[in-house]
C-alpha positions as a Markdown table, in Angstrom:
| # | Residue | x | y | z |
|---|---|---|---|---|
| 1 | Unk | -22.7 | -11.0 | -80.7 |
| 2 | Unk | -22.2 | -14.6 | -79.8 |
| 3 | Unk | -18.5 | -14.0 | -78.9 |
| 4 | Unk | -19.5 | -11.1 | -76.8 |
| 5 | Unk | -22.1 | -13.2 | -75.0 |
| 6 | Unk | -19.5 | -16.0 | -74.4 |
| 7 | Unk | -17.0 | -13.5 | -73.0 |
| 8 | Unk | -19.6 | -12.1 | -70.6 |
| 9 | Unk | -20.6 | -15.6 | -69.4 |
| 10 | Unk | -16.9 | -16.4 | -68.9 |
| 11 | Unk | -16.4 | -13.3 | -66.8 |
| 12 | Unk | -19.5 | -13.8 | -64.6 |
| 13 | Unk | -18.8 | -17.5 | -64.1 |
| 14 | Unk | -15.2 | -16.9 | -63.0 |
| 15 | Unk | -16.3 | -14.2 | -60.6 |
| 16 | Unk | -19.0 | -16.3 | -59.1 |
| 17 | Unk | -16.9 | -19.4 | -58.7 |
| 18 | Unk | -14.0 | -17.4 | -57.2 |
| 19 | Unk | -16.5 | -16.0 | -54.6 |
| 20 | Unk | -18.2 | -19.4 | -53.9 |
| 21 | Unk | -15.1 | -20.9 | -52.3 |
| 22 | Unk | -15.1 | -18.0 | -49.7 |
| 23 | Unk | -18.4 | -19.0 | -48.0 |
| 24 | Unk | -18.3 | -19.2 | -44.2 |
| 25 | Unk | -14.6 | -20.0 | -44.1 |
| 26 | Unk | -13.2 | -17.7 | -41.5 |
| 27 | Unk | -12.2 | -20.6 | -39.3 |
| 28 | Unk | -11.8 | -24.4 | -39.6 |
| 29 | Unk | -15.0 | -26.5 | -39.9 |
| 30 | Unk | -15.1 | -27.7 | -36.3 |
| 31 | Unk | -17.6 | -30.5 | -36.8 |
| 32 | Unk | -15.5 | -32.0 | -39.6 |
| 33 | Unk | -12.3 | -31.9 | -37.6 |
| 34 | Unk | -13.9 | -33.4 | -34.5 |
| 35 | Unk | -15.3 | -36.3 | -36.5 |
| 36 | Unk | -12.1 | -37.0 | -38.4 |
| 37 | Unk | -10.4 | -37.4 | -35.0 |
| 38 | Unk | -12.7 | -40.4 | -34.4 |
| 39 | Unk | -11.6 | -42.2 | -37.6 |
| 40 | Unk | -8.3 | -43.7 | -38.6 |
| 41 | Unk | -8.2 | -41.7 | -41.9 |
| 42 | Unk | -4.7 | -41.3 | -43.3 |
| 43 | Unk | -5.4 | -40.1 | -46.9 |
| 44 | Unk | -7.7 | -37.1 | -46.8 |
| 45 | Unk | -8.9 | -34.7 | -49.4 |
| 46 | Unk | -10.4 | -31.2 | -49.0 |
| 47 | Unk | -12.2 | -29.9 | -52.0 |
| 48 | Unk | -12.5 | -26.1 | -51.6 |
| 49 | Unk | -9.6 | -25.0 | -49.4 |
| 50 | Unk | -9.8 | -21.1 | -49.6 |
| 51 | Unk | -7.3 | -19.9 | -46.9 |
| 52 | Unk | -6.6 | -23.3 | -45.5 |
| 53 | Unk | -8.2 | -23.0 | -42.0 |
| 54 | Unk | -9.6 | -26.5 | -42.2 |
| 55 | Unk | -6.6 | -27.9 | -44.0 |
| 56 | Unk | -4.3 | -26.8 | -41.2 |
| 57 | Unk | -6.4 | -28.6 | -38.6 |
| 58 | Unk | -6.5 | -31.8 | -40.8 |
| 59 | Unk | -2.7 | -31.6 | -41.2 |
| 60 | Unk | -2.3 | -31.3 | -37.4 |
| 61 | Unk | -4.5 | -34.4 | -37.0 |
| 62 | Unk | -2.3 | -36.4 | -39.5 |
| 63 | Unk | 0.9 | -35.4 | -37.7 |
| 64 | Unk | 3.0 | -35.9 | -40.8 |
| 65 | Unk | 1.5 | -39.3 | -41.7 |
| 66 | Unk | -0.5 | -40.2 | -44.8 |
| 67 | Unk | -1.4 | -37.5 | -47.3 |
| 68 | Unk | -3.5 | -34.4 | -47.5 |
| 69 | Unk | -4.8 | -33.6 | -50.9 |
| 70 | Unk | -6.1 | -30.0 | -51.6 |
| 71 | Unk | -8.4 | -29.1 | -54.5 |
| 72 | Unk | -9.2 | -25.5 | -55.5 |
| 73 | Unk | -8.0 | -22.7 | -57.8 |
| 74 | Unk | -4.2 | -23.1 | -58.4 |
| 75 | Unk | -3.3 | -19.8 | -56.7 |
| 76 | Unk | -5.3 | -20.8 | -53.6 |
| 77 | Unk | -4.0 | -24.3 | -53.1 |
| 78 | Unk | -0.4 | -23.2 | -53.7 |
| 79 | Unk | -0.7 | -20.5 | -51.1 |
| 80 | Unk | -2.2 | -23.0 | -48.6 |
| 81 | Unk | 0.5 | -25.6 | -49.4 |
| 82 | Unk | 3.3 | -23.0 | -48.8 |
| 83 | Unk | 1.6 | -22.0 | -45.5 |
| 84 | Unk | 1.6 | -25.6 | -44.4 |
| 85 | Unk | 5.2 | -26.2 | -45.6 |
| 86 | Unk | 6.2 | -23.1 | -43.6 |
| 87 | Unk | 4.7 | -24.8 | -40.5 |
| 88 | Unk | 6.8 | -27.9 | -41.2 |
| 89 | Unk | 4.0 | -29.9 | -42.8 |
| 90 | Unk | 5.1 | -31.6 | -46.1 |
| 91 | Unk | 2.6 | -34.4 | -46.7 |
| 92 | Unk | 0.5 | -32.1 | -48.8 |
| 93 | Unk | -0.4 | -32.5 | -52.4 |
| 94 | Unk | -1.9 | -29.6 | -54.2 |
| 95 | Unk | -4.3 | -30.1 | -57.1 |
| 96 | Unk | -4.9 | -26.7 | -58.6 |
| 97 | Unk | -7.2 | -25.7 | -61.5 |
| 98 | Unk | -7.3 | -22.6 | -63.5 |
| 99 | Unk | -10.1 | -19.9 | -63.4 |
| 100 | Unk | -11.2 | -20.8 | -67.0 |
| 101 | Unk | -15.0 | -21.0 | -67.3 |
| 102 | Unk | -15.2 | -24.7 | -67.9 |
| 103 | Unk | -12.4 | -25.7 | -65.6 |
| 104 | Unk | -12.8 | -26.9 | -62.0 |
| 105 | Unk | -11.5 | -29.3 | -59.4 |
| 106 | Unk | -13.5 | -32.0 | -61.3 |
| 107 | Unk | -10.7 | -31.9 | -64.0 |
| 108 | Unk | -8.2 | -32.6 | -61.2 |
| 109 | Unk | -10.2 | -35.5 | -59.9 |
| 110 | Unk | -10.4 | -36.9 | -63.4 |
| 111 | Unk | -6.6 | -36.8 | -63.7 |
| 112 | Unk | -6.4 | -38.8 | -60.5 |
| 113 | Unk | -8.7 | -41.4 | -62.0 |
| 114 | Unk | -6.4 | -41.7 | -64.9 |
| 115 | Unk | -3.4 | -42.7 | -62.7 |
| 116 | Unk | -5.1 | -44.4 | -59.8 |
| 117 | Unk | -6.7 | -47.8 | -60.6 |
| 118 | Unk | -8.0 | -48.4 | -57.1 |
| 119 | Unk | -9.8 | -46.1 | -54.6 |
| 120 | Unk | -7.3 | -44.6 | -52.1 |
| 121 | Unk | -9.0 | -41.7 | -50.2 |
| 122 | Unk | -10.1 | -42.5 | -46.7 |
| 123 | Unk | -12.0 | -39.2 | -46.2 |
| 124 | Unk | -13.2 | -36.4 | -48.6 |
| 125 | Unk | -14.5 | -33.1 | -47.3 |
| 126 | Unk | -16.5 | -31.2 | -50.0 |
| 127 | Unk | -16.8 | -27.5 | -49.5 |
| 128 | Unk | -16.5 | -26.1 | -53.0 |
| 129 | Unk | -18.8 | -24.5 | -55.4 |
| 130 | Unk | -22.0 | -25.5 | -53.7 |
| 131 | Unk | -23.9 | -25.7 | -57.0 |
| 132 | Unk | -25.5 | -28.7 | -58.7 |
| 133 | Unk | -23.8 | -28.0 | -62.0 |
| 134 | Unk | -20.4 | -28.7 | -60.5 |
| 135 | Unk | -20.7 | -30.7 | -57.4 |
| 136 | Unk | -23.2 | -33.3 | -58.6 |
| 137 | Unk | -20.3 | -34.6 | -60.8 |
| 138 | Unk | -17.9 | -34.1 | -58.0 |
| 139 | Unk | -19.8 | -36.7 | -55.9 |
| 140 | Unk | -19.5 | -39.3 | -58.7 |
| 141 | Unk | -15.8 | -38.7 | -59.2 |
| 142 | Unk | -15.1 | -38.8 | -55.4 |
| 143 | Unk | -17.1 | -42.0 | -55.2 |
| 144 | Unk | -14.7 | -43.7 | -57.6 |
| 145 | Unk | -11.7 | -42.5 | -55.5 |
| 146 | Unk | -13.1 | -43.2 | -52.0 |
| 147 | Unk | -12.2 | -46.6 | -50.4 |
| 148 | Unk | -15.0 | -48.8 | -49.0 |
| 149 | Unk | -15.2 | -47.8 | -45.3 |
| 150 | Unk | -14.2 | -44.3 | -46.2 |
| 151 | Unk | -16.2 | -41.1 | -45.5 |
| 152 | Unk | -17.6 | -38.3 | -47.7 |
| 153 | Unk | -18.4 | -35.1 | -45.8 |
| 154 | Unk | -20.5 | -32.2 | -47.2 |
| 155 | Unk | -20.7 | -28.7 | -45.9 |
| 156 | Unk | -23.6 | -26.2 | -46.0 |
| 157 | Unk | -26.7 | -28.5 | -46.5 |
| 158 | Unk | -29.1 | -25.6 | -46.2 |
| 159 | Unk | -27.0 | -23.1 | -48.3 |
| 160 | Unk | -28.7 | -21.2 | -51.2 |
| 161 | Unk | -27.5 | -18.6 | -53.6 |
| 162 | Unk | -30.3 | -16.3 | -52.5 |
| 163 | Unk | -29.2 | -16.3 | -48.9 |
| 164 | Unk | -25.5 | -16.3 | -49.4 |
| 165 | Unk | -23.8 | -13.0 | -48.3 |
| 166 | Unk | -21.2 | -13.5 | -51.0 |
| 167 | Unk | -23.2 | -14.3 | -54.1 |
| 168 | Unk | -26.8 | -13.4 | -53.5 |
| 169 | Unk | -28.3 | -11.3 | -56.3 |
| 170 | Unk | -28.5 | -8.2 | -54.2 |
| 171 | Unk | -24.9 | -8.0 | -53.1 |
| 172 | Unk | -23.7 | -9.6 | -56.4 |
| 173 | Unk | -26.1 | -8.8 | -59.3 |
| 174 | Unk | -24.4 | -11.1 | -61.9 |
| 175 | Unk | -25.8 | -14.1 | -60.0 |
| 176 | Unk | -29.2 | -13.3 | -61.7 |
| 177 | Unk | -27.6 | -13.6 | -65.1 |
| 178 | Unk | -26.3 | -17.1 | -64.4 |
| 179 | Unk | -29.1 | -18.8 | -62.4 |
| 180 | Unk | -32.8 | -18.9 | -62.6 |
| 181 | Unk | -34.9 | -17.8 | -59.6 |
| 182 | Unk | -35.6 | -21.5 | -58.8 |
| 183 | Unk | -31.9 | -22.3 | -58.8 |
| 184 | Unk | -31.1 | -19.3 | -56.6 |
| 185 | Unk | -33.7 | -20.3 | -54.1 |
| 186 | Unk | -33.0 | -24.1 | -54.1 |
| 187 | Unk | -30.7 | -25.7 | -51.6 |
| 188 | Unk | -28.3 | -27.2 | -54.1 |
| 189 | Unk | -26.0 | -29.0 | -51.7 |
| 190 | Unk | -29.2 | -30.6 | -50.3 |
| 191 | Unk | -30.1 | -31.7 | -53.8 |
| 192 | Unk | -26.8 | -33.6 | -54.1 |
| 193 | Unk | -27.2 | -35.2 | -50.7 |
| 194 | Unk | -30.9 | -36.1 | -51.0 |
| 195 | Unk | -31.0 | -37.2 | -54.6 |
| 196 | Unk | -27.6 | -38.8 | -55.1 |
| 197 | Unk | -26.0 | -39.8 | -51.8 |
| 198 | Unk | -29.0 | -40.9 | -49.8 |
| 199 | Unk | -30.3 | -42.9 | -52.7 |
| 200 | Unk | -27.1 | -44.8 | -53.2 |
| 201 | Unk | -27.2 | -48.1 | -51.2 |
| 202 | Unk | -23.4 | -47.9 | -50.9 |
| 203 | Unk | -23.6 | -45.0 | -48.4 |
| 204 | Unk | -24.8 | -44.9 | -44.8 |
| 205 | Unk | -25.6 | -41.7 | -43.1 |
| 206 | Unk | -23.4 | -41.0 | -40.0 |
| 207 | Unk | -24.1 | -37.4 | -39.3 |
| 208 | Unk | -27.4 | -36.1 | -40.5 |
| 209 | Unk | -27.2 | -34.4 | -43.9 |
| 210 | Unk | -23.4 | -34.1 | -43.6 |
| 211 | Unk | -21.2 | -37.2 | -43.3 |
| 212 | Unk | -21.8 | -40.6 | -45.0 |
| 213 | Unk | -19.8 | -43.8 | -44.9 |
| 214 | Unk | -19.2 | -45.9 | -47.9 |
| 215 | Unk | -20.0 | -49.5 | -47.1 |
| 216 | Unk | -18.3 | -52.7 | -48.2 |
| 217 | Unk | -21.3 | -53.5 | -50.4 |
| 218 | Unk | -19.7 | -51.3 | -53.1 |
| 219 | Unk | -16.6 | -53.4 | -53.2 |
| 220 | Unk | -18.6 | -56.6 | -53.2 |
| 221 | Unk | -20.8 | -55.5 | -56.1 |
| 222 | Unk | -17.8 | -54.5 | -58.2 |
| 223 | Unk | -16.1 | -57.9 | -57.5 |
| 224 | Unk | -19.3 | -59.7 | -58.5 |
| 225 | Unk | -19.5 | -57.7 | -61.7 |
| 226 | Unk | -16.0 | -58.7 | -62.7 |
């Protein structure tokens, strides 16, 4: 019975997470692209690439300079990387994860922490699973990889499972097996922003409920601690 239950959870979780990266991604995130153009960011990460609409625009902004890091399921990031390579864009690094139940882009971020002793991202756009269970940890991992003065950018502040066309319990009944009613009705991206980012003195809000800049106070506090 336990093995059967675990298999069912595995199936539903993989189905849900595979759907969650398809939310509202028929075109590039215009607000993100327009803001990036006002910065001098050269090492940029996109967490949740889907078909690569936003990634293509970021790559056009970089014009072959710096690095574009893509995080998502392995098949998706490889497809986007090939698309970018076909357009003559080669400063792309794909960080793919499997569709196993307990795997996610958080594992890829952990691997970067193993090899990078200093923060190196200038800009990180998070448009992934949209749920606290995954993206709360994502924030803390990204924080370790984001340089002081860099930006963290969240999509879908008001998003809920209940109102999502892709995974609401009416169009996708397994959602009810994985989340409580409270979790389905709660704005989980908002939870991450309100409880974690806004309460962190190292971050300053630049665009309301979306883009935050990491201040130099972070680097100073670390140096003092050493």
